[in-house]
BASEDO-222382 format. One record per residue: y, x, z of N, C-alpha, C in turn. Coordinates in pm, whole numbers, padded with zeros to 5 digits, always signed. Atoms other than C-alpha are relative to their C-alpha. Layout:
YXZYXZYXZ;...
***
This chain:
+00054+00088-00101+02994-00508+00695-00083+00084+00097;+00079-00071-00100+02857-00369+01021-00134-00071+00018;+00129+00062-00028+02504-00438+01138+00021-00126+00083;-00030+00116-00084+02642-00673+01403+00057-00115-00082;-00056+00104+00087+02846-00859+01144-00108-00059-00090;+00110+00049+00083+02537-00884+00924-00087-00097+00080;+00081+00090-00083+02341-01036+01211+00071-00134+00020;-00077+00125-00018+02618-01291+01271+00005-00080-00130;-00009+00066+00130+02652-01369+00900-00132-00068-00035;+00132+00059+00029+02278-01426+00856-00024-00119+00092;+00019+00110-00094+02269-01642+01169+00079-00124-00045;-00083+00112+00048+02555-01855+01036-00061-00062-00126;+00061+00050+00123+02387-01884+00694-00123-00084+00031;+00122+00072-00035+02056-01988+00849+00034-00137+00058;-00033+00126-00070+02220-02254+01066+00078-00098-00086;-00079+00092+00083+02443-02398+00792-00063-00030-00135;+00060+00019+00132+02246-02354+00469-00153-00002+00008;+00145-00010-00012+01893-02258+00570-00062-00102+00093;+00039+00105-00095+01870-02544+00825-00046+00058+00133;+00049-00064-00122+01675-02334+01078-00079+00123-00037;+00086-00117+00022+01484-02010+01119-00144-00047-00017;+00145+00016-00001+01122-02006+01013-00049+00060+00131;+00049-00061-00123+00904-01923+01312-00026+00149-00023;+00011-00146+00006+00854-01556+01392-00119+00048-00082;+00118-00041+00077+00504-01535+01244+00020-00025-00149;-00029+00027+00141+00615-01698+00919+00096+00106-00053;-00094-00103+00046+00910-01458+00896-00066+00136-00012;+00072-00127+00013+00675-01166+00956-00078+00003-00131;+00073+00008+00127+00461-01283+00663+00097+00011-00117;-00101-00009+00106+00775-01328+00449+00048+00144-00015;-00041-00140+00004+00884-00975+00544-00103+00085-00075;+00106-00075+00069+00548-00838+00427+00004-00029-00150;-00012+00034+00142+00588-01027+00097+00115+00077-00065;-00118-00067+00056+00935-00882+00044-00021+00152-00010;+00031-00144+00005+00820-00527+00130-00096+00027-00115;+00092-00015+00112+00540-00576-00122+00073+00000-00133;-00078+00003+00123+00797-00660-00388+00075+00132-00020;-00064-00132+00009+00983-00337-00308-00104+00103-00043;+00107-00095+00035+00654-00146-00327-00038-00011-00147;+00034+00020+00141+00580-00299-00667+00102+00070-00090;-00104-00067+00079+00914-00179-00805-00013+00151+00011;+00010-00145-00021+00872+00167-00653-00117+00058-00078;+00120-00050+00069+00521+00206-00798+00021+00005-00151;-00017+00008+00144+00637+00107-01144+00118+00082-00052;-00119-00073+00045+00981+00269-01163-00008+00148+00038;+00001-00138-00048+00931+00583-00954-00140+00059+00006;+00138-00045-00005+00553+00603-00948-00062+00003-00138;+00072-00018+00124+00289+00629-01214-00053-00129-00061;+00053+00126+00050+00199+00263-01254+00087-00053-00114;-00077+00052+00113+00299+00107-01586+00053-00139+00033;-00067+00128-00025+00530-00195-01593-00042-00103-00103;+00011+00113+00092+00482-00537-01743+00142-00050-00024;-00134+00051+00029+00778-00714-01901+00054-00082+00117;-00045+00084-00113+00791-00955-01604+00050+00086+00117;-00045-00090-00107+00841-00654-01371+00147+00038-00016;-00136-00047+00028+01171-00572-01538+00107-00095+00054;-00096+00096-00056+01336-00885-01395+00037+00034+00144;-00021-00030-00142+01307-00750-01040+00092+00120+00014;-00098-00106-00025+01594-00536-00915-00021+00056+00140;+00023-00064-00129+01547-00285-00634+00105-00040+00102;-00104+00033-00098+01884-00359-00473-00019-00140+00057;+00020+00138-00045+01808-00732-00456-00122-00010+00091;+00121+00005-00081+01458-00677-00319+00021+00067+00137;-00032-00064-00128+01585-00435-00053+00086-00092+00085;-00083+00095-00074+01847-00693+00044-00086-00114+00056;+00092+00102-00053+01567-00952+00079-00071+00050+00125;+00065-00060-00117+01385-00716+00317+00096+00002+00118;-00100-00007-00106+01703-00661+00517+00030-00138+00057;-00028+00136-00045+01775-01035+00533-00108-00050+00095;+00110+00050-00084+01432-01122+00673-00011+00083+00128;+00001-00084-00120+01441-00825+00911+00108-00044+00098;-00109+00049-00085+01776-00950+01043-00037-00135+00060;+00045+00128-00055+01630-01299+01080-00093+00021+00120;+00096-00026-00109+01345-01163+01293+00074+00057+00121;-00078-00055-00111+01590-00960+01504+00079-00110+00069;-00080+00107-00059+01814-01262+01556-00085-00095+00084;+00079+00100-00070+01538-01497+01658-00077+00057+00119;+00068-00062-00115+01382-01246+01899+00098+00068+00095;-00101-00053-00090+01711-01138+02056+00022+00150-00007;-00018-00144+00016+01719-00783+01920+00138+00029-00059;-00128-00049+00051+02062-00622+01878-00034+00122-00084;+00042-00108+00089+01993-00405+01573+00088+00124+00011;-00088-00117-00017+02298-00183+01631-00049+00083+00117;+00048-00069-00119+02177-00095+01980-00138+00059-00023;+00136-00048+00025+01816-00065+01866+00000+00124-00090;-00007-00115+00090+01909+00174+01584+00055+00123+00072;-00055-00113-00076+02121+00391+01814-00107+00061+00089;+00105-00049-00089+01836+00417+02065-00111+00069-00079;+00106-00057+00082+01585+00487+01789+00040+00137-00053;-00047-00130+00049+01798+00769+01644+00004+00103+00112;+00003-00092-00115+01837+00921+01993-00143+00047+00026;+00141-00034-00020+01457+00910+02036-00047+00100-00105;+00043-00089+00108+01398+01071+01698+00067+00137+00010;-00072-00127-00013+01661+01337+01762-00064+00086+00107;+00067-00076-00108+01499+01440+02091-00138+00047-00044;+00139-00030+00036+01147+01425+01954-00010+00099-00116;+00015-00075+00124+01212+01589+01618+00105+00107-00020;-00111-00093+00017+01496+01831+01688-00041+00129-00071;+00047-00121+00069+01286+02127+01568-00119-00025-00092;+00125+00030+00071+00983+01956+01418+00014+00018-00151;-00013-00006+00145+01111+01922+01062+00049+00136-00048;-00049-00133+00035+01293+02255+01057-00114+00100-00003;+00114-00091-00009+00964+02422+01146-00112-00035-00096;+00105+00045+00090+00764+02240+00882+00008+00080-00131;-00003-00081+00122+00677+02485+00602-00015-00084-00128;+00015+00088+00116+00601+02191+00371+00135-00052-00050;-00130+00055+00041+00967+02091+00366+00085+00106-00061;
***
């Protein structure tokens, strides 16, 4: 599935199953909640924090998909073409960082 197809699929899902988009501020709060769930998994699985049994129910792939879903919702409702935005962002990073990381002795 392309990014454009994902945006269309999410839009169709929202309009047929989800009834309507939450407003942009609500979706921003939902995005922060979902990112927090990813952070919780990362801290416990890849970091040093110990897990509780209830943590084991959460799956990283599902939580990342939740983040992507809400991010796509925000893009759709604000008129952002994520394919175009990503291309422009990569061009910006390429120009800005063409030598930056190669010259970093920490890497």
